[in-house]
C-alpha positions as CSV (number, residue, x, y, z in Angstrom):
1,M,-24.6,-2.5,-17.3
2,S,-23.9,0.8,-18.6
3,A,-21.3,2.4,-20.8
4,I,-20.5,4.6,-17.5
5,E,-20.2,1.5,-15.1
6,Q,-18.3,-0.5,-17.9
7,S,-15.5,2.6,-18.4
8,E,-15.6,2.4,-14.3
9,L,-14.9,-1.3,-14.2
10,E,-12.2,-0.8,-16.8
11,H,-10.4,1.5,-14.5
12,W,-10.5,-0.1,-12.0
13,Y,-9.5,-3.5,-13.7
14,S,-6.2,-1.2,-15.2
15,I,-5.9,-0.5,-11.7
16,S,-5.6,-4.0,-10.4
17,R,-3.2,-4.7,-13.1
18,N,-0.7,-1.3,-12.2
19,R,-1.3,0.3,-15.4
20,V,-2.0,3.7,-13.9
21,S,0.4,6.4,-12.7
22,G,1.5,6.3,-8.7
23,E,-0.9,9.3,-8.5
24,D,-3.7,7.5,-9.4
25,M,-3.1,4.4,-7.9
26,Q,-2.9,6.2,-4.6
27,R,-5.5,7.7,-5.2
28,N,-8.0,4.6,-6.3
29,L,-6.5,2.1,-3.4
30,S,-8.5,-1.0,-3.1
31,I,-10.7,-1.3,0.3
32,S,-8.5,-3.7,1.8
33,Q,-5.7,-0.9,1.9
34,Q,-8.0,1.8,2.7
35,K,-9.1,1.0,6.2
36,P,-6.3,-0.3,8.8
37,G,-6.9,-3.6,9.6
38,F,-9.3,-4.7,6.8
39,C,-8.9,-8.2,7.1
40,T,-10.0,-11.0,5.0
41,G,-13.0,-11.5,7.4
42,V,-14.3,-8.2,7.0
43,L,-14.5,-8.7,3.5
44,A,-15.8,-12.0,3.9
45,A,-18.5,-10.3,5.9
46,L,-19.1,-7.7,2.9
47,V,-19.3,-10.1,0.0
48,R,-21.6,-12.4,1.9
49,E,-24.2,-9.4,3.3
50,T,-24.1,-7.6,-0.1
51,R,-25.3,-11.5,-1.7
52,Q,-27.7,-12.1,1.0
53,R,-29.2,-8.5,0.4
54,L,-29.3,-9.2,-3.2
55,D,-31.0,-12.8,-2.2
56,L,-28.8,-14.7,-4.5
57,S,-26.9,-17.9,-4.1
58,Q,-23.5,-18.2,-4.5
59,V,-23.4,-19.5,-7.8
60,K,-25.9,-16.2,-8.9
61,F,-24.0,-13.8,-7.0
62,A,-20.9,-15.1,-8.9
63,E,-22.4,-15.4,-12.6
64,K,-23.4,-11.6,-11.9
65,L,-19.6,-10.6,-11.1
66,G,-18.3,-12.7,-13.6
67,V,-16.3,-15.4,-11.4
68,S,-16.4,-18.6,-10.3
69,F,-18.5,-20.1,-7.8
70,Q,-15.3,-21.2,-6.2
71,S,-14.2,-17.3,-5.6
72,V,-17.3,-16.4,-4.0
73,N,-17.0,-19.4,-1.8
74,R,-13.3,-18.8,-0.7
75,W,-14.1,-14.8,-0.2
76,E,-17.1,-15.6,2.0
77,N,-15.1,-18.3,3.8
78,G,-12.1,-15.8,4.1
79,R,-9.9,-18.0,2.5
80,T,-8.8,-15.4,-0.1
81,K,-9.9,-11.7,-0.6
82,P,-11.5,-10.5,-3.8
83,M,-9.3,-8.4,-6.3
84,P,-9.8,-4.7,-6.7
85,I,-12.0,-4.9,-9.5
86,A,-14.6,-7.4,-8.0
87,L,-14.9,-5.0,-4.9
88,K,-15.7,-2.5,-7.4
89,Q,-18.5,-4.5,-9.1
90,I,-19.7,-5.2,-5.9
91,E,-19.7,-1.4,-4.5
92,L,-21.6,-0.6,-8.1
93,L,-24.1,-3.5,-7.2
94,L,-24.6,-2.0,-3.9
95,Q,-25.2,1.2,-5.2
96,Q,-27.5,0.4,-7.8
97,M,-29.9,-1.2,-5.1
98,G,-30.4,2.5,-4.1
99,E,-31.6,2.9,-0.1
100,Q,-31.5,-1.0,0.2
101,G,-27.8,-0.5,0.0
102,T,-26.8,2.6,1.7
103,D,-25.9,0.6,4.8
104,I,-23.3,-1.6,3.4
105,L,-21.7,1.2,1.5
106,A,-21.4,3.3,4.7
107,Q,-20.0,0.4,6.9
108,Y,-17.8,-1.4,4.4
109,F,-16.8,1.7,1.7
110,G,-17.2,4.6,4.3
111,K,-19.2,6.7,1.6
112,P,-22.6,8.4,2.4
113,W,-24.9,7.0,-0.2
114,G,-28.5,8.5,-0.4
């Protein structure tokens, strides 16, 4: 992971821990708050599609994100939602995929990449 990516992840981590100003928090809302009705099922699909696009098992995907296998399994089964830091890591993984990740980025993050 590059220094820039690490810095961005640390920024998102601080947001998830409410260590930034209200203005920054408003500007950097998590994906689940940005889109009305963005429910656990949609997040489950995002996690599953990203993992499958990367051709990784739940175990390998969890390792890549620095979380437990159980977390990935719960996300994909809609039992829990990923923390904002995990969503940011997923977004970064999709960006690193280049062309292959643009449709998922556009669908779930509403960003035109390419």
